[in-house]
Backbone and ligand atoms as CSV (ligand in chain L), in Angstrom:
chain,resi,resn,atom,element,x,y,z
A,1,MET,N,N,3.945,1.793,-1.295
A,1,MET,CA,C,5.183,1.672,-2.075
A,1,MET,C,C,4.902,1.056,-3.444
A,2,GLU,N,N,5.401,1.695,-4.475
A,2,GLU,CA,C,5.278,1.138,-5.834
A,2,GLU,C,C,6.653,0.762,-6.354
A,3,GLN,N,N,6.641,-0.120,-7.341
A,3,GLN,CA,C,7.861,-0.401,-8.101
A,3,GLN,C,C,7.590,-0.073,-9.562
A,4,THR,N,N,8.635,0.393,-10.248
A,4,THR,CA,C,8.524,0.665,-11.681
A,4,THR,C,C,9.801,0.219,-12.373
A,5,LEU,N,N,9.720,0.032,-13.693
A,5,LEU,CA,C,10.909,-0.382,-14.445
A,5,LEU,C,C,11.504,0.809,-15.176
A,6,SER,N,N,12.818,0.925,-15.089
A,6,SER,CA,C,13.562,1.941,-15.842
A,6,SER,C,C,14.525,1.242,-16.786
A,7,ILE,N,N,14.635,1.776,-17.992
A,7,ILE,CA,C,15.725,1.351,-18.896
A,7,ILE,C,C,16.552,2.588,-19.225
A,8,ILE,N,N,17.859,2.506,-18.956
A,8,ILE,CA,C,18.788,3.522,-19.461
A,8,ILE,C,C,19.232,3.008,-20.832
A,9,LYS,N,N,18.872,3.754,-21.856
A,9,LYS,CA,C,18.980,3.277,-23.247
A,9,LYS,C,C,20.421,3.378,-23.773
A,10,PRO,N,N,20.670,2.740,-24.953
A,10,PRO,CA,C,22.054,2.680,-25.466
A,10,PRO,C,C,22.738,4.035,-25.627
A,11,ASP,N,N,21.993,5.083,-25.976
A,11,ASP,CA,C,22.641,6.400,-26.152
A,11,ASP,C,C,23.218,6.905,-24.838
A,12,ALA,N,N,22.462,6.740,-23.744
A,12,ALA,CA,C,22.924,7.240,-22.446
A,12,ALA,C,C,24.050,6.371,-21.890
A,13,VAL,N,N,23.978,5.049,-22.132
A,13,VAL,CA,C,25.078,4.170,-21.692
A,13,VAL,C,C,26.358,4.558,-22.444
A,14,ALA,N,N,26.237,4.767,-23.778
A,14,ALA,CA,C,27.413,5.110,-24.587
A,14,ALA,C,C,28.016,6.453,-24.159
A,15,LYS,N,N,27.171,7.365,-23.728
A,15,LYS,CA,C,27.647,8.693,-23.277
A,15,LYS,C,C,28.304,8.659,-21.910
A,16,GLY,N,N,28.129,7.565,-21.179
A,16,GLY,CA,C,28.721,7.461,-19.840
A,16,GLY,C,C,27.970,8.231,-18.776
A,17,VAL,N,N,26.635,8.284,-18.903
A,17,VAL,CA,C,25.861,9.015,-17.896
A,17,VAL,C,C,24.964,8.092,-17.060
A,18,VAL,N,N,25.314,6.800,-17.007
A,18,VAL,CA,C,24.536,5.850,-16.195
A,18,VAL,C,C,24.510,6.308,-14.734
A,19,GLY,N,N,25.669,6.624,-14.188
A,19,GLY,CA,C,25.751,7.029,-12.785
A,19,GLY,C,C,24.951,8.301,-12.522
A,20,LYS,N,N,25.044,9.258,-13.448
A,20,LYS,CA,C,24.303,10.517,-13.261
A,20,LYS,C,C,22.802,10.267,-13.274
A,21,ILE,N,N,22.335,9.354,-14.140
A,21,ILE,CA,C,20.894,9.083,-14.211
A,21,ILE,C,C,20.442,8.325,-12.957
A,22,LEU,N,N,21.208,7.330,-12.523
A,22,LEU,CA,C,20.839,6.612,-11.292
A,22,LEU,C,C,20.819,7.580,-10.108
A,23,ASP,N,N,21.730,8.555,-10.112
A,23,ASP,CA,C,21.744,9.561,-9.039
A,23,ASP,C,C,20.464,10.392,-9.038
A,24,ARG,N,N,19.927,10.690,-10.230
A,24,ARG,CA,C,18.648,11.429,-10.280
A,24,ARG,C,C,17.561,10.649,-9.539
A,25,PHE,N,N,17.540,9.329,-9.766
A,25,PHE,CA,C,16.524,8.512,-9.108
A,25,PHE,C,C,16.739,8.529,-7.589
A,26,GLU,N,N,17.976,8.216,-7.185
A,26,GLU,CA,C,18.255,8.078,-5.751
A,26,GLU,C,C,18.106,9.411,-5.004
A,27,SER,N,N,18.428,10.505,-5.679
A,27,SER,CA,C,18.324,11.824,-5.031
A,27,SER,C,C,16.888,12.315,-4.939
A,28,ASN,N,N,15.988,11.617,-5.622
A,28,ASN,CA,C,14.586,12.052,-5.639
A,28,ASN,C,C,13.649,10.999,-5.056
A,29,GLY,N,N,14.168,10.218,-4.130
A,29,GLY,CA,C,13.303,9.330,-3.359
A,29,GLY,C,C,12.970,8.007,-4.007
A,30,LEU,N,N,13.699,7.640,-5.077
A,30,LEU,CA,C,13.482,6.322,-5.685
A,30,LEU,C,C,14.674,5.420,-5.347
A,31,ARG,N,N,14.376,4.331,-4.673
A,31,ARG,CA,C,15.418,3.370,-4.291
A,31,ARG,C,C,15.660,2.407,-5.463
A,32,VAL,N,N,16.941,2.108,-5.726
A,32,VAL,CA,C,17.263,1.128,-6.771
A,32,VAL,C,C,17.183,-0.259,-6.125
A,33,ALA,N,N,16.112,-0.993,-6.431
A,33,ALA,CA,C,15.872,-2.300,-5.810
A,33,ALA,C,C,16.512,-3.434,-6.605
A,34,ALA,N,N,16.903,-3.151,-7.850
A,34,ALA,CA,C,17.599,-4.118,-8.710
A,34,ALA,C,C,18.174,-3.345,-9.879
A,35,THR,N,N,19.316,-3.795,-10.386
A,35,THR,CA,C,19.846,-3.153,-11.598
A,35,THR,C,C,20.821,-4.106,-12.281
A,36,LYS,N,N,20.860,-4.050,-13.609
A,36,LYS,CA,C,21.847,-4.843,-14.361
A,36,LYS,C,C,22.005,-4.270,-15.768
A,37,MET,N,N,23.210,-4.485,-16.324
A,37,MET,CA,C,23.467,-4.086,-17.709
A,37,MET,C,C,23.315,-5.316,-18.588
A,38,LEU,N,N,22.692,-5.141,-19.737
A,38,LEU,CA,C,22.587,-6.265,-20.674
A,38,LEU,C,C,22.452,-5.773,-22.111
A,39,GLN,N,N,22.775,-6.675,-23.016
A,39,GLN,CA,C,22.604,-6.413,-24.447
A,39,GLN,C,C,21.307,-7.089,-24.882
A,40,LEU,N,N,20.329,-6.317,-25.317
A,40,LEU,CA,C,19.068,-6.903,-25.782
A,40,LEU,C,C,19.271,-7.593,-27.131
A,41,SER,N,N,18.614,-8.731,-27.314
A,41,SER,CA,C,18.539,-9.341,-28.646
A,41,SER,C,C,17.415,-8.632,-29.405
A,42,ARG,N,N,17.369,-8.829,-30.725
A,42,ARG,CA,C,16.278,-8.237,-31.500
A,42,ARG,C,C,14.925,-8.759,-31.006
A,43,LYS,N,N,14.879,-10.052,-30.670
A,43,LYS,CA,C,13.617,-10.631,-30.166
A,43,LYS,C,C,13.221,-10.004,-28.816
A,44,ASP,N,N,14.216,-9.796,-27.936
A,44,ASP,CA,C,13.933,-9.118,-26.662
A,44,ASP,C,C,13.260,-7.771,-26.922
A,45,ALA,N,N,13.877,-6.982,-27.815
A,45,ALA,CA,C,13.379,-5.619,-28.060
A,45,ALA,C,C,11.991,-5.662,-28.711
A,46,GLN,N,N,11.802,-6.580,-29.653
A,46,GLN,CA,C,10.483,-6.706,-30.311
A,46,GLN,C,C,9.420,-7.113,-29.298
A,47,ASP,N,N,9.766,-8.048,-28.422
A,47,ASP,CA,C,8.791,-8.508,-27.422
A,47,ASP,C,C,8.498,-7.421,-26.401
A,48,PHE,N,N,9.546,-6.736,-25.927
A,48,PHE,CA,C,9.348,-5.713,-24.904
A,48,PHE,C,C,8.451,-4.587,-25.423
A,49,TYR,N,N,8.671,-4.201,-26.687
A,49,TYR,CA,C,7.918,-3.083,-27.266
A,49,TYR,C,C,6.777,-3.564,-28.164
A,50,ALA,N,N,6.280,-4.787,-27.943
A,50,ALA,CA,C,5.242,-5.376,-28.814
A,50,ALA,C,C,4.013,-4.468,-28.950
A,51,VAL,N,N,3.702,-3.710,-27.894
A,51,VAL,CA,C,2.548,-2.815,-27.931
A,51,VAL,C,C,2.671,-1.778,-29.055
A,52,HIS,N,N,3.908,-1.502,-29.485
A,52,HIS,CA,C,4.146,-0.495,-30.532
A,52,HIS,C,C,4.350,-1.125,-31.915
A,53,LYS,N,N,4.066,-2.436,-32.069
A,53,LYS,CA,C,4.528,-3.100,-33.303
A,53,LYS,C,C,3.878,-2.599,-34.591
A,54,GLU,N,N,2.706,-1.963,-34.467
A,54,GLU,CA,C,2.071,-1.402,-35.678
A,54,GLU,C,C,2.473,0.052,-35.929
A,55,ARG,N,N,3.253,0.632,-35.042
A,55,ARG,CA,C,3.605,2.054,-35.180
A,55,ARG,C,C,4.748,2.206,-36.200
A,56,PRO,N,N,4.744,3.342,-36.917
A,56,PRO,CA,C,5.763,3.528,-37.975
A,56,PRO,C,C,7.198,3.539,-37.450
A,57,PHE,N,N,7.356,3.871,-36.162
A,57,PHE,CA,C,8.716,3.971,-35.613
A,57,PHE,C,C,9.230,2.657,-35.042
A,58,PHE,N,N,8.441,1.560,-35.144
A,58,PHE,CA,C,8.788,0.313,-34.454
A,58,PHE,C,C,10.154,-0.246,-34.884
A,59,THR,N,N,10.393,-0.331,-36.186
A,59,THR,CA,C,11.662,-0.917,-36.664
A,59,THR,C,C,12.855,-0.104,-36.182
A,60,ASP,N,N,12.756,1.215,-36.300
A,60,ASP,CA,C,13.855,2.083,-35.838
A,60,ASP,C,C,14.060,1.934,-34.330
A,61,LEU,N,N,12.944,1.822,-33.595
A,61,LEU,CA,C,13.026,1.673,-32.138
A,61,LEU,C,C,13.770,0.382,-31.779
A,62,VAL,N,N,13.400,-0.709,-32.432
A,62,VAL,CA,C,14.056,-2.000,-32.143
A,62,VAL,C,C,15.541,-1.923,-32.500
A,63,GLU,N,N,15.861,-1.375,-33.659
A,63,GLU,CA,C,17.276,-1.296,-34.073
A,63,GLU,C,C,18.071,-0.433,-33.090
A,64,PHE,N,N,17.461,0.647,-32.641
A,64,PHE,CA,C,18.155,1.498,-31.673
A,64,PHE,C,C,18.390,0.759,-30.362
A,65,MET,N,N,17.383,0.031,-29.897
A,65,MET,CA,C,17.498,-0.622,-28.591
A,65,MET,C,C,18.513,-1.767,-28.584
A,66,VAL,N,N,18.859,-2.305,-29.770
A,66,VAL,CA,C,19.884,-3.365,-29.829
A,66,VAL,C,C,21.247,-2.806,-30.239
A,67,SER,N,N,21.351,-1.479,-30.365
A,67,SER,CA,C,22.597,-0.884,-30.871
A,67,SER,C,C,23.727,-0.861,-29.841
A,68,GLY,N,N,23.420,-1.186,-28.604
A,68,GLY,CA,C,24.435,-1.218,-27.555
A,68,GLY,C,C,23.783,-1.648,-26.258
A,69,PRO,N,N,24.583,-1.819,-25.202
A,69,PRO,CA,C,24.015,-2.284,-23.942
A,69,PRO,C,C,23.054,-1.271,-23.316
A,70,VAL,N,N,22.140,-1.802,-22.503
A,70,VAL,CA,C,21.202,-0.982,-21.740
A,70,VAL,C,C,21.375,-1.338,-20.259
A,71,VAL,N,N,20.893,-0.447,-19.385
A,71,VAL,CA,C,20.870,-0.735,-17.947
A,71,VAL,C,C,19.405,-0.740,-17.514
A,72,VAL,N,N,18.951,-1.901,-17.049
A,72,VAL,CA,C,17.564,-2.007,-16.583
A,72,VAL,C,C,17.567,-2.005,-15.062
A,73,SER,N,N,16.600,-1.303,-14.489
A,73,SER,CA,C,16.530,-1.184,-13.026
A,73,SER,C,C,15.083,-1.265,-12.560
A,74,VAL,N,N,14.924,-1.777,-11.338
A,74,VAL,CA,C,13.652,-1.672,-10.634
A,74,VAL,C,C,13.795,-0.516,-9.651
A,75,LEU,N,N,12.913,0.469,-9.769
A,75,LEU,CA,C,12.917,1.628,-8.870
A,75,LEU,C,C,11.727,1.517,-7.945
A,76,GLU,N,N,11.955,1.817,-6.672
A,76,GLU,CA,C,10.900,1.644,-5.672
A,76,GLU,C,C,10.719,2.927,-4.866
A,77,GLY,N,N,9.487,3.269,-4.602
A,77,GLY,CA,C,9.207,4.440,-3.774
A,77,GLY,C,C,7.734,4.774,-3.838
A,78,GLU,N,N,7.359,5.831,-3.099
A,78,GLU,CA,C,5.967,6.291,-3.152
A,78,GLU,C,C,5.698,6.857,-4.543
A,79,ASN,N,N,4.594,6.454,-5.145
A,79,ASN,CA,C,4.233,6.931,-6.496
A,79,ASN,C,C,5.392,6.772,-7.485
A,80,ALA,N,N,6.073,5.630,-7.426
A,80,ALA,CA,C,7.297,5.450,-8.221
A,80,ALA,C,C,7.043,5.582,-9.725
A,81,VAL,N,N,5.893,5.104,-10.198
A,81,VAL,CA,C,5.627,5.163,-11.647
A,81,VAL,C,C,5.570,6.623,-12.102
A,82,ALA,N,N,4.757,7.418,-11.428
A,82,ALA,CA,C,4.597,8.826,-11.816
A,82,ALA,C,C,5.865,9.621,-11.542
A,83,LYS,N,N,6.519,9.331,-10.417
A,83,LYS,CA,C,7.734,10.073,-10.074
A,83,LYS,C,C,8.825,9.844,-11.116
A,84,ASN,N,N,8.980,8.596,-11.536
A,84,ASN,CA,C,9.987,8.307,-12.562
A,84,ASN,C,C,9.651,9.039,-13.862
A,85,ARG,N,N,8.371,9.067,-14.223
A,85,ARG,CA,C,7.991,9.748,-15.473
A,85,ARG,C,C,8.232,11.255,-15.365
A,86,ASP,N,N,7.989,11.821,-14.188
A,86,ASP,CA,C,8.294,13.249,-13.986
A,86,ASP,C,C,9.791,13.504,-14.129
A,87,LEU,N,N,10.588,12.632,-13.526
A,87,LEU,CA,C,12.049,12.818,-13.592
A,87,LEU,C,C,12.560,12.665,-15.020
A,88,MET,N,N,11.925,11.764,-15.817
A,88,MET,CA,C,12.373,11.543,-17.205
A,88,MET,C,C,12.060,12.739,-18.096
A,89,GLY,N,N,10.866,13.342,-17.923
A,89,GLY,CA,C,10.415,14.393,-18.836
A,89,GLY,C,C,9.738,13.806,-20.060
A,90,ALA,N,N,9.280,14.689,-20.948
A,90,ALA,CA,C,8.502,14.262,-22.119
A,90,ALA,C,C,9.308,13.318,-23.021
A,91,THR,N,N,8.577,12.426,-23.718
A,91,THR,CA,C,9.205,11.435,-24.615
A,91,THR,C,C,10.141,12.110,-25.610
A,92,ASN,N,N,9.668,13.240,-26.172
A,92,ASN,CA,C,10.500,13.999,-27.110
A,92,ASN,C,C,11.344,14.992,-26.308
A,93,PRO,N,N,12.662,14.824,-26.293
A,93,PRO,CA,C,13.510,15.701,-25.470
A,93,PRO,C,C,13.324,17.184,-25.787
A,94,GLN,N,N,12.931,17.491,-27.030
A,94,GLN,CA,C,12.685,18.907,-27.387
A,94,GLN,C,C,11.530,19.488,-26.572
A,95,GLU,N,N,10.639,18.606,-26.096
A,95,GLU,CA,C,9.479,19.063,-25.321
A,95,GLU,C,C,9.658,18.820,-23.818
A,96,ALA,N,N,10.799,18.276,-23.428
A,96,ALA,CA,C,11.006,17.911,-22.019
A,96,ALA,C,C,11.350,19.152,-21.195
A,97,ALA,N,N,10.755,19.242,-20.005
A,97,ALA,CA,C,10.996,20.383,-19.123
A,97,ALA,C,C,12.467,20.436,-18.699
A,98,ALA,N,N,12.949,21.661,-18.489
A,98,ALA,CA,C,14.333,21.859,-18.035
A,98,ALA,C,C,14.564,21.082,-16.743
A,99,GLY,N,N,15.741,20.483,-16.646
A,99,GLY,CA,C,16.098,19.763,-15.427
A,99,GLY,C,C,15.678,18.304,-15.427
A,100,THR,N,N,14.921,17.879,-16.446
A,100,THR,CA,C,14.550,16.458,-16.525
A,100,THR,C,C,15.682,15.671,-17.197
A,101,ILE,N,N,15.631,14.357,-17.020
A,101,ILE,CA,C,16.687,13.495,-17.570
A,101,ILE,C,C,16.760,13.645,-19.090
A,102,ARG,N,N,15.605,13.637,-19.744
A,102,ARG,CA,C,15.651,13.719,-21.219
A,102,ARG,C,C,16.110,15.099,-21.691
A,103,ALA,N,N,15.714,16.165,-20.990
A,103,ALA,CA,C,16.195,17.499,-21.377
A,103,ALA,C,C,17.715,17.563,-21.243
A,104,ASP,N,N,18.247,16.930,-20.214
A,104,ASP,CA,C,19.684,17.064,-19.928
A,104,ASP,C,C,20.555,16.061,-20.697
A,105,PHE,N,N,20.016,14.865,-21.004
A,105,PHE,CA,C,20.895,13.821,-21.556
A,105,PHE,C,C,20.456,13.233,-22.894
A,106,ALA,N,N,19.240,13.566,-23.391
A,106,ALA,CA,C,18.740,12.897,-24.595
A,106,ALA,C,C,18.996,13.724,-25.849
A,107,GLU,N,N,19.063,13.015,-26.976
A,107,GLU,CA,C,19.360,13.639,-28.269
A,107,GLU,C,C,18.092,13.958,-29.047
A,108,ASN,N,N,17.228,12.956,-29.169
A,108,ASN,CA,C,16.018,13.084,-30.000
A,108,ASN,C,C,15.016,12.024,-29.545
A,109,ILE,N,N,13.859,11.962,-30.215
A,109,ILE,CA,C,12.779,11.096,-29.740
A,109,ILE,C,C,13.147,9.601,-29.798
A,110,ASP,N,N,14.069,9.235,-30.676
A,110,ASP,CA,C,14.508,7.827,-30.724
A,110,ASP,C,C,15.571,7.564,-29.656
A,111,ALA,N,N,16.602,8.381,-29.677
A,111,ALA,CA,C,17.677,8.260,-28.679
A,111,ALA,C,C,17.309,9.170,-27.508
A,112,ASN,N,N,16.340,8.713,-26.701
A,112,ASN,CA,C,15.805,9.612,-25.658
A,112,ASN,C,C,16.198,9.183,-24.239
A,113,ALA,N,N,17.341,8.506,-24.141
A,113,ALA,CA,C,18.061,8.265,-22.863
A,113,ALA,C,C,17.429,7.239,-21.923
A,114,VAL,N,N,16.124,7.325,-21.739
A,114,VAL,CA,C,15.486,6.448,-20.740
A,114,VAL,C,C,14.093,6.011,-21.188
A,115,HIS,N,N,13.703,4.859,-20.663
A,115,HIS,CA,C,12.316,4.393,-20.749
A,115,HIS,C,C,11.828,4.202,-19.318
A,116,GLY,N,N,10.542,4.478,-19.079
A,116,GLY,CA,C,9.944,4.185,-17.785
A,116,GLY,C,C,8.542,3.650,-17.983
A,117,SER,N,N,8.138,2.710,-17.147
A,117,SER,CA,C,6.791,2.141,-17.243
A,117,SER,C,C,5.752,3.265,-17.183
A,118,ASP,N,N,4.651,3.101,-17.944
A,118,ASP,CA,C,3.645,4.170,-17.992
A,118,ASP,C,C,2.452,3.927,-17.068
A,119,SER,N,N,2.401,2.782,-16.399
A,119,SER,CA,C,1.315,2.501,-15.453
A,119,SER,C,C,1.808,1.434,-14.486
A,120,LEU,N,N,1.101,1.308,-13.365
A,120,LEU,CA,C,1.476,0.291,-12.379
A,120,LEU,C,C,1.323,-1.115,-12.972
A,121,GLU,N,N,0.264,-1.284,-13.744
A,121,GLU,CA,C,0.018,-2.585,-14.387
A,121,GLU,C,C,1.173,-2.947,-15.344
A,122,ASN,N,N,1.584,-1.992,-16.175
A,122,ASN,CA,C,2.694,-2.257,-17.090
A,122,ASN,C,C,4.020,-2.399,-16.351
A,123,ALA,N,N,4.155,-1.686,-15.234
A,123,ALA,CA,C,5.384,-1.808,-14.447
A,123,ALA,C,C,5.585,-3.263,-14.006
A,124,GLU,N,N,4.520,-3.888,-13.546
A,124,GLU,CA,C,4.637,-5.285,-13.099
A,124,GLU,C,C,5.042,-6.195,-14.253
A,125,ILE,N,N,4.429,-5.977,-15.399
A,125,ILE,CA,C,4.741,-6.794,-16.585
A,125,ILE,C,C,6.201,-6.568,-17.003
A,126,GLU,N,N,6.619,-5.301,-17.023
A,126,GLU,CA,C,7.969,-4.967,-17.498
A,126,GLU,C,C,9.038,-5.442,-16.515
A,127,ILE,N,N,8.748,-5.358,-15.214
A,127,ILE,CA,C,9.711,-5.867,-14.217
A,127,ILE,C,C,9.879,-7.369,-14.401
A,128,ARG,N,N,8.769,-8.078,-14.579
A,128,ARG,CA,C,8.839,-9.548,-14.778
A,128,ARG,C,C,9.577,-9.905,-16.070
A,129,PHE,N,N,9.511,-9.009,-17.053
A,129,PHE,CA,C,10.194,-9.266,-18.329
A,129,PHE,C,C,11.703,-9.381,-18.112
A,130,PHE,N,N,12.237,-8.556,-17.202
A,130,PHE,CA,C,13.696,-8.487,-17.043
A,130,PHE,C,C,14.238,-9.153,-15.787
A,131,PHE,N,N,13.419,-9.263,-14.734
A,131,PHE,CA,C,13.975,-9.693,-13.445
A,131,PHE,C,C,13.233,-10.881,-12.851
A,132,ALA,N,N,14.009,-11.824,-12.308
A,132,ALA,CA,C,13.451,-12.874,-11.455
A,132,ALA,C,C,13.262,-12.263,-10.066
A,133,GLN,N,N,12.339,-12.816,-9.299
A,133,GLN,CA,C,12.056,-12.269,-7.964
A,133,GLN,C,C,13.323,-12.215,-7.101
A,134,ARG,N,N,14.191,-13.231,-7.219
A,134,ARG,CA,C,15.383,-13.277,-6.361
A,134,ARG,C,C,16.410,-12.201,-6.713
A,135,GLU,N,N,16.237,-11.525,-7.846
A,135,GLU,CA,C,17.166,-10.453,-8.224
A,135,GLU,C,C,16.742,-9.100,-7.653
A,136,ILE,N,N,15.566,-9.050,-7.031
A,136,ILE,CA,C,15.032,-7.782,-6.526
A,136,ILE,C,C,15.104,-7.782,-5.000
A,137,SER,N,N,15.765,-6.759,-4.439
A,137,SER,CA,C,15.916,-6.707,-2.977
A,137,SER,C,C,15.208,-5.488,-2.415
L,1,CMP,N1,N,6.317,9.296,-32.483
L,1,CMP,C1,C,6.695,8.618,-31.401
L,1,CMP,N2,N,5.866,8.523,-30.326
L,1,CMP,C2,C,6.221,7.824,-29.221
L,1,CMP,N3,N,7.424,7.174,-29.106
L,1,CMP,C3,C,8.282,7.261,-30.141
L,1,CMP,C4,C,7.964,7.960,-31.330
L,1,CMP,N4,N,9.020,7.845,-32.176
L,1,CMP,C5,C,9.953,7.105,-31.543
L,1,CMP,N5,N,9.517,6.736,-30.318
L,1,CMP,C6,C,10.263,5.936,-29.354
L,1,CMP,O1,O,9.488,4.792,-28.978
L,1,CMP,C7,C,9.685,4.587,-27.592
L,1,CMP,C8,C,8.615,3.805,-26.894
L,1,CMP,O2,O,8.595,4.022,-25.506
L,1,CMP,P1,P,9.797,4.779,-24.740
L,1,CMP,O3,O,9.256,5.382,-23.511
L,1,CMP,O4,O,10.930,3.835,-24.604
L,1,CMP,O5,O,10.254,5.950,-25.716
L,1,CMP,C9,C,9.736,5.987,-27.023
L,1,CMP,C10,C,10.586,6.703,-28.070
L,1,CMP,O6,O,11.971,6.570,-27.827
């Protein structure tokens, strides 16, 4: 069993598709072990995406992530990291396979509906960033 972190980004929360996205996870063998809605501060977003701080899109990414509330979740299941990434589709929704979350709900590479951990190691770091152990069941 693996755990991974999912963020439903401000564009998808604003569109009212939180339930539809959580249903994609639950219908495909990923259990929601924790979930909460929150408004990220600029420091939260900068720290969470620190790995991208030298990239040209960093400022836009941070501004987008603080533009409205997000829903963060811990997803659990067999191969949860890879399964979540398959369900999300490519980072750029224009390149995302039909039927994936980003193909169905995302606008563009910045407003791309969801984030998911890219490795088991990062999943642990990202889960700890948002959740205390007692919040995960
Ligand atoms: N050229 C780019 N390459 C990768 N990510 C990008 C790029 N431009 C914007 N981003 C955003 O940066 C985010 C970093 O990780 P995410 O999986 O949340 O999704 C990514 C995109 O929304």
